[in-house]
C-alpha positions as CSV (number, residue, x, y, z in Angstrom):
1,M,2.0,-13.1,-13.7
2,A,0.6,-11.6,-10.4
3,F,4.1,-10.8,-9.3
4,F,4.7,-8.8,-12.4
5,L,1.3,-7.1,-12.2
6,Y,1.9,-6.1,-8.5
7,H,5.4,-4.7,-9.2
8,F,4.1,-2.8,-12.3
9,A,1.3,-1.4,-10.3
10,F,3.7,-0.4,-7.5
11,K,6.0,1.4,-10.1
12,I,3.0,3.5,-11.5
13,K,1.4,4.1,-8.1
14,N,0.1,7.5,-8.8
15,Q,-0.9,6.9,-12.4
16,K,-4.2,6.1,-14.1
17,N,-3.7,2.3,-14.6
18,F,-2.5,1.7,-11.0
19,K,-5.8,0.4,-9.7
20,T,-6.4,-1.8,-12.7
21,F,-3.0,-3.6,-12.4
22,L,-3.5,-3.8,-8.6
23,K,-6.9,-5.4,-9.1
24,K,-5.6,-7.9,-11.7
25,A,-2.8,-8.9,-9.3
26,E,-5.2,-9.3,-6.5
27,I,-7.5,-11.6,-8.6
28,T,-4.5,-13.6,-9.8
29,Y,-3.1,-14.1,-6.2
30,K,-6.6,-15.1,-5.0
31,K,-6.9,-17.7,-7.7
32,V,-3.5,-19.2,-6.8
33,L,-4.5,-19.3,-3.1
34,K,-7.8,-21.1,-4.0
35,K,-5.7,-23.9,-5.5
36,E,-2.9,-23.9,-2.9
37,L,-4.0,-22.2,0.3
38,L,-0.4,-21.8,1.7
39,N,1.4,-20.8,-1.4
40,P,4.2,-18.5,0.0
41,Q,4.5,-16.2,-3.0
42,A,0.7,-15.8,-3.2
43,L,0.4,-15.1,0.5
44,L,3.2,-12.4,0.4
45,G,1.9,-11.0,-2.9
46,L,-1.7,-10.7,-1.9
47,A,-0.7,-9.1,1.4
48,K,1.4,-6.5,-0.4
49,V,-1.4,-5.8,-2.9
50,L,-3.9,-5.2,0.0
51,A,-1.4,-3.0,1.8
52,L,-1.2,-0.8,-1.3
53,K,-5.0,-0.6,-1.7
54,K,-6.4,2.4,0.0
55,P,-8.8,2.6,1.7
56,L,-9.4,-1.0,2.8
57,N,-12.9,-2.1,3.6
58,K,-13.6,-4.2,6.7
59,K,-13.4,-7.5,4.7
60,E,-10.1,-6.6,3.2
61,K,-8.6,-5.5,6.6
62,T,-9.7,-8.9,8.0
63,L,-8.1,-10.7,5.0
64,L,-4.9,-8.7,5.4
65,N,-4.6,-9.5,9.1
66,F,-5.2,-13.2,8.3
67,L,-2.5,-13.1,5.6
68,I,0.0,-11.5,7.9
69,K,-0.6,-14.2,10.5
70,K,-0.2,-16.9,7.9
71,I,3.0,-15.3,6.7
72,S,4.3,-15.0,10.2
73,F,3.8,-18.7,11.0
74,S,4.6,-20.1,7.6
75,R,7.4,-22.6,7.6
76,K,7.7,-22.4,3.8
77,I,9.0,-18.8,3.9
78,S,12.5,-18.3,5.1
79,P,12.9,-16.0,8.2
80,L,14.8,-13.4,6.2
81,V,12.2,-13.2,3.4
82,K,9.4,-13.2,6.0
83,A,11.0,-10.3,8.0
84,T,11.8,-8.3,4.9
85,N,8.3,-8.7,3.4
86,L,6.5,-8.0,6.7
87,G,8.6,-4.9,7.0
88,D,7.5,-3.9,3.5
89,I,3.9,-4.5,4.3
90,Y,3.9,-2.5,7.5
91,F,5.9,0.3,5.8
92,T,3.2,0.5,3.1
93,L,0.5,0.6,5.8
94,K,2.5,3.4,7.5
95,N,3.0,1.4,10.6
96,F,6.5,2.6,11.0
97,P,7.3,1.0,14.4
98,L,6.5,-2.5,13.2
99,A,8.2,-1.9,9.8
100,E,11.3,-0.8,11.7
101,R,11.1,-3.9,13.9
102,Y,10.9,-6.3,11.0
103,F,13.6,-4.5,8.9
104,K,16.0,-4.6,11.9
105,K,15.2,-8.3,12.3
106,A,15.9,-8.9,8.6
107,L,19.2,-7.1,9.0
108,I,20.2,-9.4,11.9
109,L,19.3,-12.5,9.8
110,T,21.4,-11.4,6.8
111,K,24.6,-13.3,6.1
112,K,25.8,-11.9,2.8
113,K,27.2,-8.4,2.3
114,E,24.7,-7.7,-0.5
115,E,21.8,-8.6,1.7
116,K,23.1,-6.3,4.4
117,V,23.0,-3.4,1.9
118,V,19.4,-4.2,1.0
119,G,18.5,-4.4,4.7
120,Y,20.2,-1.0,5.4
121,A,18.4,0.4,2.4
122,N,15.0,-0.6,3.8
123,L,15.9,1.2,7.1
124,L,17.2,4.2,5.2
125,I,13.9,4.6,3.3
126,L,11.9,4.1,6.5
127,Y,14.0,6.8,8.4
128,F,13.8,9.1,5.4
129,E,10.0,8.8,5.3
130,K,9.9,9.5,9.1
131,E,12.3,12.4,8.5
132,D,14.7,11.0,11.0
133,F,17.8,12.3,9.2
134,Q,20.2,11.6,12.0
135,K,19.5,7.9,11.7
136,V,19.7,8.1,7.9
137,S,23.1,9.8,8.2
138,Q,24.3,7.1,10.7
139,I,23.3,4.3,8.3
140,I,24.9,5.9,5.2
141,K,28.2,6.0,7.1
142,K,28.0,2.2,7.8
143,I,27.1,1.1,4.2
144,K,29.5,0.1,1.6
145,P,27.5,-0.2,-1.6
146,T,28.5,-3.2,-3.8
147,T,26.8,-2.6,-7.1
148,S,26.8,0.5,-9.4
149,K,23.0,0.8,-8.8
150,Q,23.5,0.9,-5.0
151,K,26.4,3.3,-5.4
152,F,24.2,5.6,-7.4
153,I,21.3,5.5,-4.9
154,F,23.5,6.1,-1.9
155,S,25.4,9.0,-3.6
156,H,22.0,10.5,-4.4
157,L,20.9,10.1,-0.7
158,K,24.1,11.7,0.5
159,K,23.7,14.7,-1.8
160,E,20.1,15.2,-0.6
161,L,21.3,15.0,3.0
162,K,24.1,17.5,2.4
163,E,21.5,19.9,0.9
164,K,19.5,19.6,4.2
165,G,22.7,20.2,6.1
166,I,22.7,16.8,7.8
167,F,25.6,14.9,6.2
């Protein structure tokens, strides 16, 4: 339930109900963590919810830092999932150097072609946000999208880069 609430809140980020769904997701994740302190999905979910909340008060910042440490040292979360999610959290917090570090780590940990495309997509979004279009262009040349959704996304990115005179 909390997973759905978080993702729905993320999709409507700039709309009226965003804070309501985010708050409900936060409450649900906290309930899960009260029952099972090291629940991996709840740790990741609550950290992502807090990263989306702005501004964070001192108590929330402390909680987010605690969650990041728990995630970092959790043995219940696979290294790939851990790296990808920590990259997402740091990206949301606009800490681009750490986001890049974790996204690159996730890319190294990937074994399947589909996972590599997702890893590259994370880096693409990061570089696009940083307006580092040279790196965006380099990554697009490396990627071979495997699904129709990926092909659509990457063709859209290429079109945008061509309009900027980069690709």
